[in-house]
DSSP file (Angstrom, degrees, kcal/mol; ACC not computed):
  #  RESIDUE AA STRUCTURE BP1 BP2  ACC     N-H-->O    O-->H-N    N-H-->O    O-->H-N    TCO  KAPPA ALPHA  PHI   PSI    X-CA   Y-CA   Z-CA
    1    1 A M              0   0    0      0, 0.0     9,-3.2     0, 0.0     2,-0.4   0.000 360.0 360.0 360.0 146.8   44.7 -200.2  169.1
    2    2 A V  E     -A    9   0A   0      7,-0.2     2,-0.7     5,-0.0     7,-0.2  -0.989 360.0-167.4-127.5 129.5   42.1 -197.5  169.3
    3    3 A F  E >>> -A    8   0A   0      5,-2.9     5,-1.6    -2,-0.4     4,-1.1  -0.813  18.5-174.3-110.3  85.4   41.9 -194.8  172.0
    4    4 A R  G >45S+     0   0    0     -2,-0.7     3,-0.9     1,-0.2    -1,-0.2   0.866  73.8  50.4 -57.0 -51.5   38.4 -193.6  171.1
    5    5 A P  G 345S+     0   0    0      0, 0.0    -1,-0.2     0, 0.0    -2,-0.0   0.863 119.5  39.2 -59.4 -32.8   38.0 -190.6  173.4
    6    6 A A  G <45S-     0   0    0     -3,-0.6    -2,-0.2    77,-0.2    52,-0.1   0.560 106.4-129.3 -90.5  -8.8   41.3 -189.2  172.2
    7    7 A K  T <<5 +     0   0    0     -4,-1.1    51,-2.8    -3,-0.9     2,-0.5   0.944  56.2 146.4  56.3  52.4   40.7 -190.3  168.6
    8    8 A V  E   < -Ab   3  58A   0     -5,-1.6    -5,-2.9    49,-0.2     2,-0.5  -0.982  30.9-165.9-119.7 125.9   44.1 -192.0  168.3
    9    9 A A  E     -Ab   2  59A   0     49,-2.9    51,-2.9    -2,-0.5     2,-0.4  -0.941   6.8-162.5-111.6 131.5   44.5 -195.1  166.2
   10   10 A V  E     - b   0  60A   0     -9,-3.2     2,-0.4    -2,-0.5    51,-0.2  -0.946   6.7-174.6-119.6 132.8   47.7 -197.2  166.6
   11   11 A F  E     - b   0  61A   0     49,-2.6    51,-2.5    -2,-0.4     2,-0.6  -0.984  14.1-158.7-125.2 136.6   49.0 -199.8  164.2
   12   12 A I  E     - b   0  62A   0     -2,-0.4     2,-0.4    49,-0.2    51,-0.2  -0.956  23.3-157.0-111.3 110.4   52.0 -202.1  164.6
   13   13 A D  E     - b   0  63A   0     49,-3.3    51,-2.1    -2,-0.6     2,-0.2  -0.728  13.4-125.4 -96.4 133.3   53.0 -203.1  161.1
   14   14 A G     >  -     0   0    0     -2,-0.4     4,-1.9    49,-0.2     6,-0.2  -0.540  19.6-130.2 -72.0 137.8   55.0 -206.3  160.4
   15   15 A C  T  4>S+     0   0    0     -2,-0.2     5,-2.4     1,-0.2     4,-0.5   0.890 104.3  40.3 -59.4 -41.6   58.1 -205.6  158.4
   16   16 A Y  T >45S+     0   0    0      3,-0.2     3,-0.9     1,-0.2    -1,-0.2   0.964 117.4  45.0 -72.3 -50.8   57.4 -208.2  155.8
   17   17 A W  T 345S+     0   0    0      1,-0.2    -2,-0.2     2,-0.1    -1,-0.2   0.697 121.6  37.1 -71.8 -19.7   53.7 -207.7  155.3
   18   18 A H  T 3<5S-     0   0    0     -4,-1.9    -1,-0.2    23,-0.1    -2,-0.2   0.287 111.6-109.7-118.8   9.9   53.8 -203.9  155.2
   19   19 A G  T < 5 -     0   0    0     -3,-0.9    -3,-0.2    -4,-0.5    -4,-0.1   0.910  33.1-154.6  71.7  46.6   57.1 -203.4  153.3
   20   20 A C     >< -     0   0    0     -5,-2.4     4,-2.3    -6,-0.2    -1,-0.2  -0.301  12.0-139.6 -53.7 128.3   59.4 -202.0  155.9
   21   21 A P  T  4 S+     0   0    0      0, 0.0    -1,-0.2     0, 0.0    -2,-0.0   0.724 100.5  42.8 -65.6 -19.3   62.1 -199.9  154.1
   22   22 A E  T  4 S+     0   0    0      1,-0.0    -2,-0.1     3,-0.0    -7,-0.0   0.817 129.3  18.6 -91.5 -34.6   64.7 -201.3  156.4
   23   23 A H  T  4 S+     0   0    0     -8,-0.1     2,-0.2     2,-0.0    -7,-0.1   0.537  82.6 119.8-121.5  -9.8   63.8 -205.0  156.6
   24   24 A Y     <  -     0   0    0     -4,-2.3    -8,-0.1    -9,-0.1    -9,-0.0  -0.417  37.1-173.7 -65.8 129.7   61.6 -206.0  153.7
   25   25 A V        -     0   0    0     -2,-0.2     3,-0.1     0, 0.0    -6,-0.1  -0.992  28.6-117.6-123.1 122.5   63.2 -208.7  151.6
   26   26 A P        -     0   0    0      0, 0.0   -10,-0.0     0, 0.0     2,-0.0  -0.287  39.5-104.5 -57.6 141.3   61.4 -209.7  148.4
   27   27 A P        -     0   0    0      0, 0.0     8,-0.1     0, 0.0     3,-0.0  -0.318  16.8-152.0 -70.1 150.4   60.3 -213.3  148.5
   28   28 A K  S    S+     0   0    0      2,-0.1     2,-0.5    -3,-0.1     0, 0.0   0.753  81.7  66.8 -88.8 -28.5   62.1 -216.0  146.5
   29   29 A T  S    S-     0   0    0      1,-0.2     5,-0.2     2,-0.1    -1,-0.1  -0.839 124.4 -14.8 -99.0 126.8   59.1 -218.2  146.1
   30   30 A N  S  > S+     0   0    0     -2,-0.5     4,-2.0     1,-0.1     3,-0.3   0.920  77.3 177.0  50.5  53.2   56.2 -216.9  144.0
   31   31 A P  H  >  +     0   0    0      0, 0.0     4,-2.6     0, 0.0     5,-0.3   0.814  69.7  58.4 -61.8 -33.5   57.6 -213.4  144.1
   32   32 A G  H  > S+     0   0    0      2,-0.2     4,-1.9     1,-0.2     5,-0.2   0.945 109.6  43.2 -60.9 -48.1   55.0 -211.8  141.8
   33   33 A Y  H  > S+     0   0    0     -3,-0.3     4,-2.2     2,-0.2    -1,-0.2   0.954 118.9  42.3 -63.0 -51.5   52.1 -212.9  144.1
   34   34 A W  H  X S+     0   0    0     -4,-2.0     4,-2.4     2,-0.2     5,-0.2   0.877 113.4  50.8 -69.8 -38.2   53.8 -211.9  147.4
   35   35 A S  H  X S+     0   0    0     -4,-2.6     4,-2.2    -5,-0.2    -1,-0.2   0.905 112.3  48.2 -64.8 -39.3   55.2 -208.6  146.1
   36   36 A D  H  X S+     0   0    0     -4,-1.9     4,-2.4    -5,-0.3    -2,-0.2   0.903 110.2  52.9 -63.5 -41.0   51.8 -207.6  144.8
   37   37 A K  H  X S+     0   0    0     -4,-2.2     4,-2.3     2,-0.2    -2,-0.2   0.924 110.4  46.2 -60.7 -46.6   50.2 -208.6  148.1
   38   38 A V  H  X S+     0   0    0     -4,-2.4     4,-2.6     1,-0.2    -1,-0.2   0.908 111.1  52.8 -65.2 -41.1   52.7 -206.4  150.1
   39   39 A A  H  X S+     0   0    0     -4,-2.2     4,-2.2     1,-0.2    -1,-0.2   0.897 109.6  49.3 -61.5 -39.5   52.1 -203.5  147.6
   40   40 A R  H  X S+     0   0    0     -4,-2.4     4,-2.6     2,-0.2    -1,-0.2   0.903 109.6  51.8 -66.1 -39.7   48.3 -203.9  148.2
   41   41 A N  H  X S+     0   0    0     -4,-2.3     4,-2.6     2,-0.2    -2,-0.2   0.933 110.2  48.6 -60.0 -45.3   48.8 -203.9  152.0
   42   42 A M  H  X S+     0   0    0     -4,-2.6     4,-2.2     2,-0.2    -2,-0.2   0.901 111.8  48.9 -62.9 -41.0   50.9 -200.7  151.7
   43   43 A A  H  X S+     0   0    0     -4,-2.2     4,-2.3     2,-0.2    -1,-0.2   0.907 111.3  50.0 -64.5 -41.8   48.2 -199.0  149.5
   44   44 A R  H  X S+     0   0    0     -4,-2.6     4,-2.9     2,-0.2    -2,-0.2   0.896 108.3  53.8 -64.0 -40.1   45.5 -200.1  152.0
   45   45 A D  H  X S+     0   0    0     -4,-2.6     4,-2.7     2,-0.2    -2,-0.2   0.938 110.0  46.6 -59.0 -47.8   47.6 -198.6  154.9
   46   46 A R  H  X S+     0   0    0     -4,-2.2     4,-2.3     2,-0.2    -2,-0.2   0.903 113.7  48.7 -61.8 -41.3   47.9 -195.2  153.1
   47   47 A D  H  X S+     0   0    0     -4,-2.3     4,-2.5     2,-0.2    -2,-0.2   0.918 111.4  49.5 -64.9 -43.9   44.1 -195.3  152.3
   48   48 A T  H  X S+     0   0    0     -4,-2.9     4,-2.6     2,-0.2     5,-0.2   0.930 110.6  50.4 -59.9 -47.2   43.3 -196.2  155.9
   49   49 A N  H  X S+     0   0    0     -4,-2.7     4,-2.7     1,-0.2     5,-0.2   0.930 111.3  48.9 -55.8 -47.7   45.6 -193.3  157.2
   50   50 A Q  H  X S+     0   0    0     -4,-2.3     4,-2.5     1,-0.2    -2,-0.2   0.928 111.9  47.3 -61.4 -47.1   43.9 -190.9  154.9
   51   51 A H  H  X S+     0   0    0     -4,-2.5     4,-1.2     1,-0.2    -1,-0.2   0.915 114.0  47.3 -63.6 -42.7   40.3 -191.9  155.9
   52   52 A L  H  <>S+     0   0    0     -4,-2.6     5,-2.6    -5,-0.2     3,-0.4   0.930 112.3  49.2 -64.7 -44.7   41.1 -191.7  159.6
   53   53 A K  H ><5S+     0   0    0     -4,-2.7     3,-1.7     1,-0.2    -2,-0.2   0.897 108.4  53.5 -62.3 -40.7   42.8 -188.3  159.3
   54   54 A E  H 3<5S+     0   0    0     -4,-2.5    -1,-0.2     1,-0.3    -2,-0.2   0.787 106.5  54.1 -63.4 -26.1   39.9 -186.9  157.3
   55   55 A A  T 3<5S-     0   0    0     -4,-1.2    -1,-0.3    -3,-0.4    -2,-0.2   0.345 127.7 -99.6 -89.2   5.7   37.7 -188.1  160.2
   56   56 A G  T < 5S+     0   0    0     -3,-1.7     2,-0.2     1,-0.3    -3,-0.2   0.621  77.6 136.9  90.1  13.6   39.8 -186.2  162.7
   57   57 A W      < -     0   0    0     -5,-2.6     2,-0.5    -6,-0.2    -1,-0.3  -0.617  51.2-132.5 -92.5 152.7   41.9 -189.1  164.0
   58   58 A T  E     -b    8   0A   0    -51,-2.8   -49,-2.9    -2,-0.2     2,-0.5  -0.903  22.9-152.1 -97.1 131.7   45.6 -189.1  164.7
   59   59 A V  E     -b    9   0A   0     -2,-0.5     2,-0.5   -51,-0.2   -49,-0.2  -0.920  11.5-172.5-109.6 125.6   47.3 -192.2  163.2
   60   60 A L  E     -b   10   0A   0    -51,-2.9   -49,-2.6    -2,-0.5     2,-0.4  -0.976   5.5-173.4-115.2 125.6   50.4 -193.6  164.8
   61   61 A R  E     -b   11   0A   0     -2,-0.5     2,-0.3   -51,-0.2   -49,-0.2  -0.970   3.0-178.9-120.9 134.8   52.2 -196.4  162.9
   62   62 A F  E     -b   12   0A   0    -51,-2.5   -49,-3.3    -2,-0.4     2,-0.3  -0.940  25.1-122.1-127.8 151.0   55.1 -198.4  164.3
   63   63 A W  E >   -b   13   0A   0     -2,-0.3     3,-1.9   -51,-0.2   -49,-0.2  -0.646  28.4-116.4 -87.7 151.5   57.2 -201.1  162.8
   64   64 A E  T 3  S+     0   0    0    -51,-2.1   -50,-0.1     1,-0.3    -1,-0.1   0.758 113.7  58.2 -58.6 -25.1   57.4 -204.4  164.6
   65   65 A H  T 3  S+     0   0    0      2,-0.1    -1,-0.3     3,-0.0     2,-0.1   0.557  81.2 107.8 -85.1  -6.9   61.2 -203.9  165.2
   66   66 A E  S <  S-     0   0    0     -3,-1.9     2,-0.1     1,-0.1    -4,-0.0  -0.413  85.7 -93.9 -71.7 147.0   60.8 -200.6  167.0
   67   67 A A     >  -     0   0    0      1,-0.1     4,-2.1    -2,-0.1     3,-0.3  -0.401  28.4-139.9 -62.8 128.4   61.4 -200.6  170.8
   68   68 A S  H  > S+     0   0    0      1,-0.2     4,-2.9     2,-0.2     5,-0.2   0.851 100.3  56.2 -60.8 -37.1   58.2 -201.2  172.6
   69   69 A A  H  > S+     0   0    0      1,-0.2     4,-2.0     2,-0.2    -1,-0.2   0.902 108.6  47.2 -63.6 -40.0   59.1 -198.7  175.3
   70   70 A E  H  > S+     0   0    0     -3,-0.3     4,-2.1     2,-0.2    -2,-0.2   0.900 113.1  48.6 -67.8 -40.7   59.6 -195.9  172.7
   71   71 A C  H  X S+     0   0    0     -4,-2.1     4,-2.6     1,-0.2    -2,-0.2   0.941 111.2  50.4 -63.0 -46.1   56.3 -196.8  171.0
   72   72 A A  H  X S+     0   0    0     -4,-2.9     4,-2.8     1,-0.2    -2,-0.2   0.884 109.0  51.9 -60.4 -39.2   54.5 -196.8  174.3
   73   73 A A  H  X S+     0   0    0     -4,-2.0     4,-2.4     2,-0.2    -1,-0.2   0.912 111.3  46.3 -64.9 -42.9   56.0 -193.4  175.2
   74   74 A R  H  X S+     0   0    0     -4,-2.1     4,-2.2     2,-0.2    -2,-0.2   0.895 113.7  49.1 -67.1 -38.9   54.8 -191.8  171.9
   75   75 A I  H  X S+     0   0    0     -4,-2.6     4,-2.9     2,-0.2     5,-0.3   0.947 112.0  48.5 -63.6 -48.5   51.4 -193.4  172.3
   76   76 A T  H  X S+     0   0    0     -4,-2.8     4,-2.6     1,-0.2     5,-0.2   0.920 111.5  49.7 -58.6 -45.9   51.0 -192.1  175.9
   77   77 A A  H  X S+     0   0    0     -4,-2.4     4,-2.2     1,-0.2    -1,-0.2   0.918 114.1  44.6 -61.6 -44.1   52.1 -188.6  174.9
   78   78 A E  H  X S+     0   0    0     -4,-2.2     4,-2.0     2,-0.2    -2,-0.2   0.918 114.7  47.1 -69.4 -42.9   49.7 -188.4  172.0
   79   79 A V  H  X S+     0   0    0     -4,-2.9     4,-2.1     2,-0.2    -2,-0.2   0.920 113.4  49.3 -63.8 -43.1   46.7 -189.9  173.9
   80   80 A T  H  < S+     0   0    0     -4,-2.6    -2,-0.2    -5,-0.3    -1,-0.2   0.910 112.5  48.0 -61.4 -43.4   47.4 -187.5  176.8
   81   81 A K  H  < S+     0   0    0     -4,-2.2    -1,-0.2    -5,-0.2    -2,-0.2   0.860 121.3  35.0 -65.6 -37.2   47.6 -184.5  174.5
   82   82 A R  H  < S+     0   0    0     -4,-2.0    -2,-0.2    -5,-0.1    -1,-0.2   0.597  87.6 108.7 -99.5 -13.6   44.4 -185.4  172.7
   83   83 A R  S  < S-     0   0    0     -4,-2.1   -77,-0.2    -5,-0.2     2,-0.1  -0.362  76.4-105.9 -70.1 145.6   42.1 -186.9  175.2
   84   84 A P        -     0   0    0      0, 0.0     2,-0.3     0, 0.0    -1,-0.1  -0.421  35.6-122.7 -66.3 141.6   39.2 -184.8  176.3
   85   85 A R        -     0   0    0     -2,-0.1     2,-0.1    -3,-0.1    -3,-0.0  -0.643  19.6-131.4 -87.5 144.9   39.6 -183.3  179.8
   86   86 A T     >  -     0   0    0     -2,-0.3     4,-1.8     1,-0.1     5,-0.1  -0.445  26.1-107.1 -86.5 166.2   37.0 -184.0  182.5
   87   87 A T  H  > S+     0   0    0      1,-0.2     4,-2.0     2,-0.2     5,-0.2   0.900 120.3  53.8 -60.0 -41.8   35.5 -181.3  184.6
   88   88 A S  H  > S+     0   0    0      1,-0.2     4,-1.9     2,-0.2    -1,-0.2   0.853 106.5  52.8 -64.5 -34.2   37.5 -182.4  187.7
   89   89 A E  H  > S+     0   0    0      2,-0.2     4,-1.5     1,-0.2    -1,-0.2   0.898 107.4  51.5 -67.0 -39.2   40.8 -182.1  185.6
   90   90 A H  H  X S+     0   0    0     -4,-1.8     4,-0.8     1,-0.2    -2,-0.2   0.902 110.1  48.8 -62.4 -40.6   39.8 -178.6  184.7
   91   91 A K  H  < S+     0   0    0     -4,-2.0     3,-0.5     1,-0.2    -1,-0.2   0.863 107.6  55.4 -68.4 -36.2   39.2 -177.6  188.3
   92   92 A Q  H  < S+     0   0    0     -4,-1.9    -1,-0.2     1,-0.2    -2,-0.2   0.850 106.4  51.0 -65.2 -33.9   42.6 -179.1  189.4
   93   93 A K  H  <        0   0    0     -4,-1.5    -1,-0.2     1,-0.2    -2,-0.2   0.701 360.0 360.0 -77.3 -19.2   44.5 -177.0  186.9
   94   94 A E     <        0   0    0     -4,-0.8    -1,-0.2    -3,-0.5    -2,-0.2   0.466 360.0 360.0 -79.6 360.0   42.8 -173.7  188.1
């Protein structure tokens, strides 16, 4: 998900495909191929994070097993903190 005005990018990573340290289990079938695939995904995730951060974005990553309410609360807090304020919001705070 992308919250463009706030420059917040959100990723929900699958435990298997992105190598969750809690739940990833190496495959029994064709382990070389799949383990390499997961390692490439993890490297791509790090590269994506770096490029986005260099461009001024905040990157939030969650694992698929994390509670959706907790993820939503963290996303809401970050977007609220970073979103540009409108003129009417500035006047309300004064």
